[in-house]
C-alpha positions in Angstrom: 16.1 8.1 -16.3 16.0 5.1 -17.8 17.4 6.1 -21.4 20.6 7.5 -19.3 21.0 4.1 -17.3 20.6 2.3 -20.7 23.5 4.8 -22.5 25.9 4.2 -19.6 25.2 0.4 -19.2 25.8 -0.1 -23.0 28.5 2.4 -23.6 31.1 2.2 -20.4 30.2 -1.0 -18.7 27.8 -3.3 -20.6 30.5 -6.3 -19.9 31.0 -5.9 -16.3 27.8 -4.1 -14.8 25.7 -6.3 -12.6 22.0 -5.6 -10.8 23.6 -6.0 -7.6 26.2 -3.5 -8.8 23.8 -1.2 -9.5 22.3 -1.4 -6.3 25.5 -1.4 -4.3 26.9 1.3 -6.1 23.3 3.7 -5.9 23.3 4.7 -9.5 19.7 5.2 -8.5 18.0 5.3 -4.9 14.7 3.8 -6.3 14.6 0.7 -8.3 12.2 -2.1 -9.5 13.6 -5.2 -10.4 11.5 -6.9 -13.0 11.7 -10.7 -14.1 10.0 -14.0 -14.4 9.5 -16.7 -12.2 13.0 -18.4 -10.8 15.4 -15.3 -12.3 16.6 -14.5 -8.8 14.6 -11.6 -7.8 14.0 -12.5 -4.0 17.7 -14.2 -3.5 18.7 -10.8 -5.2 17.0 -8.9 -2.4 17.9 -11.2 0.5 21.8 -10.8 -0.9 21.5 -7.2 -0.8 19.9 -7.2 2.8 22.7 -9.2 3.9 25.0 -7.6 2.2 24.3 -4.4 4.4 23.6 -6.6 7.5 27.2 -7.5 7.4 28.8 -4.3 6.9 27.0 -3.0 9.7 28.0 -5.7 12.3 31.5 -5.1 11.2 31.8 -9.0 9.4 34.4 -8.6 7.6 35.6 -11.8 6.1 31.7 -11.5 4.4 32.8 -11.5 0.5 31.4 -8.6 -1.4 31.6 -5.6 -2.5 31.4 -2.9 -0.1 27.5 -0.3 -0.7 28.6 2.9 -1.5 26.2 3.7 1.9 25.8 1.1 4.1 22.4 1.1 5.1 20.0 -0.5 7.6 17.8 -3.0 5.6 14.3 -3.8 6.4 13.0 -6.4 3.7 9.0 -6.9 3.3 8.0 -10.0 2.1 4.8 -8.3 0.6 2.6 -11.8 0.5 2.8 -11.5 4.1 2.4 -7.8 4.7 -1.0 -8.3 2.9 -1.8 -10.9 4.7 -1.2 -9.0 7.5 -3.4 -6.0 6.3 -6.5 -9.1 5.4 -6.8 -9.2 9.1 -7.4 -5.2 9.8 -5.3 -4.2 12.5 -5.8 -1.1 14.7 -2.6 0.4 12.9 -2.1 -0.9 9.9 0.5 1.3 8.3 3.5 -0.2 7.0 5.6 1.6 10.1 3.4 -0.4 12.2 4.0 -3.9 10.2 8.0 -3.1 10.6 7.7 -2.3 14.4 5.7 -5.5 14.9 8.1 -7.8 12.4 11.0 -6.2 14.7 9.7 -7.0 18.3 8.7 -10.6 17.3 11.9 -10.9 15.9 13.8 -9.4 19.4 12.2 -11.4 21.5 10.7 -7.5 22.3 6.7 -7.8 21.5 4.8 -4.4 21.8 8.2 -2.8 22.4 8.8 -1.6 19.5 6.4 1.3 17.6 5.8 2.9 14.6 7.3 6.0 15.9 10.9 4.0 16.3 10.6 3.0 13.1 10.3 6.5 12.0 13.3 7.8 14.4 15.4 4.8 13.0 14.9 6.4 9.2 15.6 9.9 10.7 19.1 8.8 12.0 20.5 6.5 9.7 20.5 5.9 5.8 18.1 2.9 5.8 17.0 0.5 2.8 13.4 -1.0 2.5 13.1 -3.8 0.0 9.8 -4.4 -1.2 9.7 -8.4 -2.6 6.7 -9.9 -4.3 4.6 -7.1 -5.8 3.3 -9.9 -7.9 2.2 -12.4 -5.4 -0.7 -10.4 -4.2 -3.4 -11.3 -6.1 -6.3 -9.8 -4.2 -7.3 -6.6 -6.2 -8.7 -5.3 -2.5 -5.5 -6.1 -0.8 -3.3 -5.1 -3.9 -5.0 -1.3 -3.6 -5.2 -1.7 0.3 -1.4 -2.4 0.3 -0.4 0.5 -2.3 -1.7 3.1 -0.2 0.4 2.2 2.9 3.3 2.0 0.6 2.5 5.5 -0.6 1.8 6.8 3.0 5.4 4.9 3.8 6.9 7.3 1.0 5.3 10.3 2.0 6.5 9.9 5.4 10.3 9.4 4.4 10.2 12.6 2.3 8.1 14.6 5.2 11.1 13.3 7.5 13.5 14.1 4.7 15.2 10.3 5.4 17.8 8.8 3.1 16.1 5.8 2.2 16.8 3.9 -1.0 13.9 1.5 -2.1 14.1 -1.4 -4.5 11.0 -3.5 -5.3 10.5 -6.6 -7.4 8.0 -8.0 -9.3 7.2 -10.8 -12.5 7.4 -8.8 -16.1 3.6 -9.4 -16.7 1.8 -8.3 -13.4 3.5 -5.4 -13.0 2.8 -4.2 -16.4 -0.8 -4.7 -15.6 -0.8 -3.9 -12.1 1.9 -1.5 -10.8 3.6 0.2 -13.6 1.3 3.2 -13.1 2.5 3.6 -9.6 6.2 2.7 -10.1 6.4 4.8 -12.9 9.8 5.7 -14.7 10.1 9.5 -13.8 10.7 8.3 -10.2 12.0 4.5 -10.3 14.7 2.9 -12.5 12.8 -0.5 -14.1 15.7 -3.3 -14.6 15.2 -6.3 -16.2 16.5 -9.4 -15.8 18.4 -11.5 -18.1 19.3 -15.1 -18.5 22.3 -16.1 -17.2 25.2 -16.9 -20.0 26.4 -20.2 -20.0 30.0 -19.0 -18.5 28.2 -16.9 -15.7 26.5 -20.6 -14.8 30.0 -22.1 -14.8 31.4 -19.4 -12.8 28.4 -20.1 -10.3 28.7 -23.8 -10.3 32.3 -23.9 -9.6 32.4 -21.6 -6.7 29.0 -23.5 -5.7 31.1 -27.0 -5.4 33.8 -25.0 -4.0 31.9 -23.8 -0.6 30.0 -26.9 -0.2 33.1 -28.7 -0.2 31.8 -31.3 -2.8 33.9 -34.4 -3.4 35.6 -34.4 -6.7 33.8 -36.8 -8.2 30.8 -35.6 -7.3 32.1 -32.3 -8.5 32.7 -33.3 -12.0 29.6 -34.8 -12.5 28.0 -31.2 -11.5 30.0 -29.8 -14.1 29.8 -32.0 -17.0 25.8 -31.8 -16.3 25.4 -28.7 -16.6 28.1 -28.0 -19.3 26.1 -31.0 -21.3 22.8 -28.7 -20.7 
């Protein structure tokens, strides 16, 4: 799977295809994004969720490419999920965690059930973002978390649900702890690389414009980046 993607990437769109393009076009629906600290893994997951959210609510002025399939996004910060598991709730499935968080965020505490989450998965295409596999440092919780994720994906398969999964991790932790589970037969591994100087400058130009920064300060920021 990986070699096919690399061939496509290098021969057809190597200068144009970004990780976000890959995720929105859904070349693969099981993806692990790998990158060092500060490379933008969490930001990428947040942006991906926001793109789908904006399309779902009909926000037409949101500047982004439209996803191939508009999905209901569930973004799970795994260190928070692990902390929740450590409290040993009566129901400790991933569906139960999502239901509890959804209930809290919508002021419907105890009114959203794990079965409701499964019903959503059955009715609509969904997106599961697993942010920060590397941020769960306790081995017992790592194992428990992986079992719950595995169980969730098994339920999804039994429901014949349309679910895209995007996880993220730092490279060393991923190779040591998670690579055998999220293997290349089932998941595409995408490694983030450093942005080019051109891309950094393009981003800076857009950022200062969006922030409506005064011309003098704008020039100082751009000049500093160019010197670096």
